[in-house]
N, C-alpha and C positions, 0 to 999 in steps of 0.2 A: 232566374225564372221570375216572370212577372207575377204580381199578386193576383191578377185576374186568372191566370193559368193555375195557380196554386188553389184558388177557391174552386175553380171548375173541377180540378182533380179530387177535391174533397167531397164534391157533390155527386158521388157515385151511388149513394143509397137513397135516391129520390124515386124509388119505385117499390111496388109491392107485388108479390106473387099471389095468384089466386089459389084457392084450395085445389082446383083441378091441375094447375101447373105444379104445385108441390107433390101431388099424387104421381104425376108423370115422372118427376125427378126421383121420387122414392122408388119408382118401378125400375130405375136403372141399377139399383143395388142388387146384384145377383150373388154376391159372396164369392165370386170367382174372378181371378185375374183376367184381364183382357189381353195380356201379353206375357212375355217371358218373366220369370222371377229374377230379382236382382242378381242372384248368384250365377244365373245363366248368361248374363251380359258380360262377355269377355272380348278382348281384342281379337282372340283367335276365332271366335264365333261371329263377330259382328263388324270386324274392321273392313273398311272399303278403301280402295286406292284413291289417292288425292291427285289432282292435276299435276302436281309437282313430281309424282312418282314416275 
């Protein structure tokens, strides 16, 4: 990887969030899962056929 690409990758923190933006992000915390719990994700429940099947 070229040094310029590496430097560009490290420069991801060159922004600031406003108080209004942080408030919106904090509002996303509902305390509830948005999907199934990890124990509910099984091959039997979620498997899908592949093109090779």
